[in-house]
Structures are given as structure tokens and as C-alpha cells.
C-alpha positions in Angstrom: 236.7 177.4 -85.1 233.7 179.7 -84.4 231.5 177.0 -86.0 232.7 174.4 -83.5 232.5 176.8 -80.5 229.0 178.0 -81.1 227.7 174.5 -82.0 229.1 173.1 -78.8 227.7 176.1 -76.9 224.2 175.4 -78.3 224.5 171.7 -77.6 225.5 172.4 -74.0 222.5 174.7 -73.5 220.3 172.1 -75.1 221.5 169.4 -72.8 220.7 171.6 -69.8 217.2 172.2 -71.2 216.8 168.5 -71.7 217.7 167.8 -68.1 215.1 170.3 -66.9 212.5 168.5 -69.1 213.3 165.2 -67.6 212.5 166.5 -64.1 209.0 167.6 -65.1 207.0 164.7 -63.5 208.0 162.2 -66.1 207.8 158.4 -65.5 210.8 156.1 -66.2 209.6 155.1 -69.7 209.0 158.8 -70.5 212.5 159.8 -69.6 213.9 157.0 -71.7 211.8 158.0 -74.8 212.7 161.6 -74.3 216.4 160.7 -74.2 215.9 159.0 -77.6 214.0 162.0 -78.9 216.7 164.5 -77.8 219.4 162.4 -79.4 217.4 162.1 -82.6 216.9 165.8 -82.8 220.6 166.5 -82.4 221.5 163.9 -85.0 218.9 165.2 -87.5 220.1 168.8 -87.2 223.7 167.9 -87.9 222.8 165.4 -90.6 220.5 167.8 -92.5 223.2 170.5 -92.6 225.6 167.9 -94.1 223.0 166.7 -96.6 222.1 170.2 -97.8 225.7 171.2 -98.1 227.2 168.1 -99.7 224.4 165.9 -101.0 221.9 168.3 -102.6 223.9 169.6 -105.6 221.4 172.5 -106.0 221.9 173.6 -102.4 218.4 174.1 -101.2 216.5 176.6 -99.1 218.6 176.2 -96.0 221.8 177.0 -97.8 220.1 180.0 -99.4 218.9 181.4 -96.0 222.4 181.0 -94.7 224.1 182.5 -97.7 221.9 185.6 -97.9 221.7 185.9 -94.1 225.4 186.1 -93.3 226.0 189.6 -94.8 222.9 191.0 -93.0 224.0 189.4 -89.7 227.4 191.0 -90.2 225.8 194.4 -90.9 223.6 193.9 -87.8 226.7 193.6 -85.7 228.3 196.7 -87.2 225.2 199.0 -87.2 222.5 197.4 -85.0 220.4 200.5 -84.7 219.9 200.9 -88.5 219.7 197.3 -89.6 217.5 195.8 -86.8 214.3 197.8 -87.6 214.6 196.8 -91.3 215.0 193.1 -90.3 212.0 193.4 -88.1 210.0 194.8 -91.0 211.1 191.9 -93.2 209.9 189.5 -90.5 206.5 191.2 -90.4 206.0 191.2 -94.2 206.4 195.0 -94.4 208.5 196.9 -96.9 212.0 197.3 -95.9 215.1 199.2 -97.1 217.8 196.6 -96.4 220.7 197.2 -98.8 221.1 193.5 -99.3 219.7 190.8 -101.6 217.4 188.4 -99.8 215.8 185.1 -100.6 212.3 186.5 -100.9 209.5 188.4 -99.2 206.4 187.4 -97.3 206.7 184.2 -95.3 210.1 183.6 -97.0 211.2 187.0 -95.7 210.1 186.0 -92.2 212.2 182.9 -92.4 215.1 185.0 -93.7 214.7 187.3 -90.7 214.8 184.3 -88.3 218.0 183.1 -90.0 219.6 186.6 -89.6 218.8 186.7 -85.9 220.2 183.2 -85.3 223.3 183.9 -87.4 223.8 187.2 -85.5 223.7 185.4 -82.2 225.6 182.3 -83.2 228.6 183.6 -85.1 227.2 182.8 -88.6 227.3 179.1 -87.8 224.8 177.1 -89.8 225.4 174.0 -87.6 224.7 176.1 -84.5 221.6 177.7 -86.0 220.1 174.4 -87.1 220.9 172.8 -83.7 219.3 175.7 -81.9 216.1 175.2 -83.9 216.3 171.5 -83.2 216.5 172.1 -79.5 213.4 174.4 -79.5 211.6 171.9 -81.7 212.3 169.1 -79.2 210.8 171.2 -76.4 207.7 171.9 -78.6 207.2 168.2 -79.1 207.4 167.7 -75.3 204.6 170.3 -75.0 202.5 168.5 -77.6 203.0 165.2 -75.7 202.0 166.7 -72.4 198.9 168.1 -74.1 198.0 164.9 -75.8 198.5 162.4 -73.0 195.7 163.8 -70.9 193.3 162.4 -73.5 194.4 158.8 -73.1 194.7 156.3 -70.3 198.2 155.9 -68.8 198.7 152.5 -70.4 198.7 154.2 -73.8 201.1 157.0 -72.9 204.1 155.2 -74.5 202.3 155.2 -77.8 201.4 158.9 -77.4 205.0 159.8 -76.6 206.3 157.7 -79.5 204.0 159.6 -82.0 204.6 163.0 -80.5 208.3 163.0 -80.0 209.7 160.2 -82.3 207.8 160.3 -85.5 210.6 160.1 -88.1 209.4 162.8 -90.5 208.4 165.1 -87.6 211.9 164.8 -86.2 214.0 165.0 -89.4 212.1 167.9 -91.0 211.8 170.0 -87.9 215.6 170.3 -87.2 216.9 172.7 -89.8 217.0 176.3 -90.8 213.7 176.1 -92.6 210.1 177.3 -92.2 208.6 174.0 -91.0 211.0 173.6 -88.1 210.5 177.2 -86.9 206.8 176.7 -87.3 206.9 173.6 -85.1 208.7 175.7 -82.4 205.5 177.9 -82.1 203.1 175.0 -82.8 203.9 173.3 -79.5 202.9 176.2 -77.2 199.8 176.9 -79.3 198.7 173.3 -79.0 199.3 173.2 -75.3 197.4 176.5 -74.9 194.5 175.0 -76.9 194.4 172.1 -74.5 194.3 174.4 -71.4 191.4 176.3 -73.0 189.6 173.1 -73.6 190.0 172.2 -69.9 189.1 175.7 -68.7 192.3 176.4 -66.8 195.3 178.8 -67.0 193.1 180.8 -69.5 195.2 184.0 -69.5 198.5 182.1 -70.2 196.8 179.8 -72.7 195.3 182.8 -74.5 198.8 184.4 -74.6 200.4 181.3 -76.0 197.8 180.9 -78.7 197.9 184.6 -79.7 201.7 184.9 -79.9 202.3 181.5 -81.3 199.4 181.8 -83.7 200.6 185.1 -85.1 204.1 183.6 -85.7 202.5 180.7 -87.5 200.5 183.1 -89.7 203.7 184.8 -90.7 205.3 181.5 -91.7 202.5 179.1 -92.8 199.0 180.6 -92.4 197.3 177.5 -93.8 198.6 175.5 -90.8 196.9 177.9 -88.4 193.6 177.6 -90.4 193.9 173.8 -90.1 194.6 174.1 -86.4 191.6 176.4 -85.9 189.3 173.9 -87.8 190.6 170.9 -85.9 190.5 172.8 -82.6 186.9 173.7 -83.1 186.1 170.0 -83.7 188.0 169.1 -80.6 186.2 171.6 -78.4 182.8 170.8 -79.8 183.3 167.0 -79.4 184.7 167.3 -75.8 182.1 169.6 -74.6 179.2 167.7 -76.2 180.4 164.3 -74.7 181.1 165.9 -71.4 177.4 167.1 -71.3 176.4 163.5 -72.1 175.2 164.6 -75.6 172.3 166.8 -74.3 170.2 168.1 -77.2 170.0 171.5 -75.4 173.8 171.9 -75.1 174.8 170.5 -78.4 173.7 173.5 -80.5 175.5 175.9 -78.2 178.8 174.2 -78.6 178.2 173.7 -82.3 177.7 177.5 -82.5 180.9 178.0 -80.5 182.9 175.7 -82.8 181.5 177.4 -85.9 182.3 180.8 -84.4 185.9 179.7 -83.7 186.3 178.6 -87.3 184.7 181.8 -88.7 186.9 183.9 -86.4 190.0 182.1 -87.5 189.2 182.5 -91.2 188.5 186.2 -90.6 191.8 186.9 -88.7 193.9 184.9 -91.2 192.2 186.4 -94.2 192.8 189.9 -92.9 196.5 189.3 -92.4 197.0 187.1 -95.5 194.6 188.1 -98.3 195.4 185.0 -100.4 194.1 182.8 -97.6 190.6 184.1 -97.8 188.0 181.4 -98.6 187.4 182.6 -102.1 191.1 182.8 -102.9 192.4 179.6 -101.3 191.5 177.4 -104.3 193.2 179.7 -106.7 196.3 180.0 -104.5 196.7 176.2 -104.1 196.3 175.7 -107.8 198.9 178.3 -108.6 201.4 176.9 -106.1 200.9 173.4 -107.3 201.4 174.3 -111.0 204.4 176.5 -110.3 205.9 173.6 -108.4 205.1 171.1 -111.2 206.8 173.5 -113.7 210.1 173.5 -111.9 212.7 171.0 -112.8 212.8 168.0 -110.3 213.1 164.3 -110.4 210.5 163.8 -107.7 207.7 165.9 -109.2 204.2 164.5 -109.4 201.3 165.7 -111.6 197.7 165.6 -110.3 196.4 166.9 -113.6 198.7 164.7 -115.7 202.1 165.5 -117.2 200.7 167.1 -120.4 198.4 169.5 -118.6 198.0 173.0 -120.2 199.3 175.1 -117.3 197.6 178.3 -118.2 194.3 176.6 -118.7 194.7 174.6 -115.5 195.4 177.8 -113.6 192.1 179.3 -114.9 190.0 176.2 -114.3 191.7 175.5 -111.0 190.1 178.6 -109.5 186.8 176.7 -109.2 186.1 174.5 -106.2 184.7 171.8 -108.5 188.1 171.4 -110.2 189.8 171.1 -106.9 187.3 168.4 -105.7 188.2 166.3 -108.8 191.9 166.0 -107.9 191.3 166.1 -104.1 191.2 162.3 -103.6 194.5 161.9 -105.4 196.0 164.8 -103.5 194.9 163.2 -100.2 196.3 159.8 -101.1 199.6 161.5 -102.1 200.0 163.5 -98.9 199.2 160.5 -96.7 201.1 157.7 -98.3 203.7 158.8 -100.9 206.4 158.4 -101.9 206.1 154.7 -102.6 209.2 152.5 -102.5 209.2 151.9 -106.2 209.2 155.6 -107.1 212.1 156.5 -104.9 215.0 157.9 -106.9 217.2 159.4 -104.1 218.6 158.1 -100.8 216.6 160.7 -98.8 213.4 159.9 -100.7 214.0 156.2 -100.1 214.2 156.7 -96.3 211.0 158.7 -96.5 209.4 156.0 -98.5 210.3 153.4 -95.8 208.4 155.5 -93.3 205.4 155.9 -95.5 205.4 152.2 -96.2 205.2 151.6 -92.4 202.4 154.1 -92.2 200.6 152.3 -95.0 200.9 149.0 -93.2 199.5 150.6 -90.0 196.6 152.0 -92.0 195.8 148.6 -93.4 196.0 147.0 -90.0 193.5 149.6 -88.6 190.9 148.4 -91.1 191.7 144.7 -90.7 191.3 144.9 -86.9 188.2 147.1 -86.8 184.8 146.9 -88.5 183.6 150.2 -89.9 181.1 150.6 -87.1 183.8 149.9 -84.4 186.1 152.4 -86.1 183.5 155.1 -86.1 182.6 154.3 -82.5 186.2 154.5 -81.3 186.8 157.8 -83.2 183.7 159.5 -82.0 184.2 158.4 -78.4 187.5 160.4 -78.2 187.7 164.1 -78.8 191.5 163.9 -79.1 191.3 161.3 -81.9 188.7 163.5 -83.6 191.2 166.3 -83.5 193.9 164.1 -84.9 191.7 162.9 -87.7 190.5 166.4 -88.6 194.0 168.0 -88.4 195.5 165.2 -90.5 192.9 165.2 -93.2 192.7 169.0 -93.6 196.4 169.6 -93.7 197.0 166.5 -95.9 194.5 167.8 -98.4 195.9 171.3 -98.3 199.5 170.2 -98.8 198.6 167.7 -101.4 196.8 170.3 -103.4 199.5 173.0 -103.1 202.7 171.2 -104.1 203.8 168.9 -106.9 207.2 167.7 -105.5 207.5 164.7 -103.2 210.6 166.2 -101.5 208.8 169.4 -100.6 205.7 167.4 -99.6 207.8 165.5 -97.0 208.6 168.8 -95.4 205.2 170.5 -95.7 203.3 167.6 -94.0 205.8 167.3 -91.0 203.4 169.2 -88.6 200.7 166.6 -89.2 202.8 163.5 -88.9 202.7 163.1 -85.1 198.9 163.3 -85.2 198.6 160.9 -88.1 200.9 158.4 -86.5 199.1 158.7 -83.2 195.7 158.1 -84.9 197.1 154.9 -86.6 198.8 153.6 -83.5 195.7 154.0 -81.3 193.2 152.5 -83.8 195.3 149.5 -84.6 195.2 148.5 -80.9 192.4 146.2 -79.7 189.3 148.0 -78.6 189.3 148.4 -74.8 186.6 146.6 -72.9 184.0 148.9 -71.2 185.1 150.0 -67.8 183.1 148.7 -64.8 183.5 151.9 -62.8 182.6 155.5 -63.9 185.3 157.2 -65.9 186.1 160.9 -66.1 184.3 162.9 -68.7 186.1 163.0 -72.1 188.3 166.0 -72.6 188.9 166.4 -68.8 192.3 166.0 -67.4 192.9 162.7 -65.5 195.8 161.9 -63.3 198.3 163.1 -65.9 199.5 166.6 -65.8 199.9 168.7 -69.0 
């Protein structure tokens, strides 16, 4: 009964939030797409709980977070003063003295702490917790859309909204009690803050969004923040350079700004997460990939081959040269797999259908554009350059750090809206040059973020 009560309560609050979203200067087509997105998030949250409970025989991470979180949530209700500080320590990767078994420490501990808080507030209901995350994830995608649409003419806004709020992977894998969905909750505000910084407005609020959201992302998935920093630097450099009409005097200044942003991002993340320092990233990715390949799973893939010597590969994988050898295959895997013919499960087959669609879009991009036209269209849009950089860097990182197609589908969820947007835009016919002067790239037009 508590499960039903809290789930309905969360759904009611979510409907209220959705109604507020619909009133935020949205056109008729936007309201229609947002209705679809909201319904998709609700359906995905409920469906994933059922899938994890009754379809995955081994349970999965979400079931583990719930199983280990319930006793801590119960203790939190009984003795809040003693338990709450220890839960906070677990969330912040600090040593804690909780008298309970937990899933893990580090980023897994952070996710366990998030689960405890949600279960504490929502009567231990897994359905309600997943639905609450789905509602927050939906709002995050609305923020991503409102940040992205300023970079495109109004006629293309339906495609932008489709990519931002209705990308299948980005909906399904951001509506559960898992790291990626919680990460997406913070990713949306950070991305909107980055857009405001690019436009030079609301700088105090934008900085606060980036700082708070960025720290949360570091606790959950630090490599996503590194990717965002790199892509954000490209975005700022491209927008500022084009806005200055490519002045040879201004270019080096913004190049230095972009380089400083990347260096600063690496410095901050490396200080908080030592294994994300530049000299340790290669070793860390190799270790994660080989550990993943060594686990039992019907959807494992092997970049080094099935008969690889794990210990030798771990040693050799520390070198950048070794990573470069397998990088093309890792990139191909992250962008286009699983293929239809290698699907062995229902969920994997559904994911393969989406990736087949993405592959078709990718082929159409190159069929409808010469290489020169493609480069011209990409370099003329700072937003598309951001999408390209973010997609390639995150795809390469996820492809090099996992060896399971099921896990890969979750890990790449943050990049899927940007990958889909990139393909949808570039497969459209190239727009004819405008006869009247246009606003400088990177500057907000009539749309409001």
C-alpha cells in the first residue's frame, strides 16, 4: 500500500511540475513534444523497475541500491542525528562508520547515499524513487533543450526538442535508481549555466549552477565532467571567434581562454579524483575495461580479443600508444553497437533498433553532404561543434572503459541527445545563405533559454 501511495504522490507532484514547464513560453509543437517526453519518462521509470525485478535474473545495480538502502533508510528514521552525518560522508567519498553493508564506496557510495535519501523520503518505495528521478531527469532535458534551441533557427526547433527530450536511450536509461539518471539531473542545470556563461548573462546564477552541478557530477561520474569541460571550451572558443569575425588578434585570446578552461577542469577533477589525472586515465580505463571483460556476461565484447592475457594487457594498457590502437574500435562500438545480429536479449534488441536507426542517419549525413560541405556546416555552428566534441570524447571514453554492451548503453546515455541532434541537423539539406544580416553565432536570437 505504501508503494502505491508514494508512487501516486510522486506522480502527482510530477504532473504539477510538468504543467509549470508547459507554461514557460513554449509554442504549441513544444508543448506537444513535452507531453510525449513526460509520458515517456513515466513509462520508462515504471518499466525499468519491472525489468530489473522480474526480467534480469541477476537483479542488477538498481535492485542492489534498494536492497542495501532500505535498512539504512529505516535507521535514518529511527536515529536521524547519528545516521545522517554518516550518510553524508558516504555521499562525499569520505570514510564513514555506518553499521550496515553497502554496495560500495566512491561514486557507488554516492549513489547509495542518494538511494538512502530517496527511500527515506518515499517510504522505501523503489517505484516512487525511480519515478522521482525520472521527473527530475525530464526537467533536466527541458533545460538542455532551452539551452540548445538558441543555437538554431526556429524552423529547426522541433528537431532540437526531439533530440534533447525524446532520444530513446537518453529517456530509458535516465529514469531509474542508477548513477546515469542522477547524473543527468545535474547535467541539465550545468549545461544551461554553460550556455548563459557563453552569452555573458546571469553570470552569478550560471556560475552557481555549474559549480554545484559540476561537483555532483564529479562525485558520480568525473569523466563526464571532463568531457563537458573539453566540449565547453570548444564551444566558447568557436562562438567567440566567429562572433569576432575570425579576427587574427582575437583568436589567440579565446584559444588561450579555452585551453585554460580545459587545464583548470583537469586540475580540479584530478585533485578530487586522483585516478582521473591525465597520467592515470589510460591505466584506469584499461583496468575498468578488463575487469568488465572478465565478468560473466552474454553481451561482453573484447577490444583486445577473447584470448587476451589480462595481466599483460593491464600492464601494456598503461601506455597511450596501446590505447590508440584500440581507440577506433572503441569509438565504433560506443557509437553504433549493439548490431541487430548480435542481440541476445529483448532489451538489447530494442537498443539495437535504436542504434540501427542512428547508423542509417549517419550514412545519410555522408550521402547528402560532401566532405567539404560537412566541414563547412560543422565549423559554422559553435553548438554543433560542441555536440561533435562531446559525443566523440565521451564515446571514446566509454568505449575504452567497458566491455559489456548492456553497461555501454547506460554509460553513453548522456551523449545520446547530442549525437542524435548532430545527425538530425546534418542530414537536413544545407540552408541557403540568408540575404539579410544574421545575429552572430553563439548569441541568443528570439528564443529564450
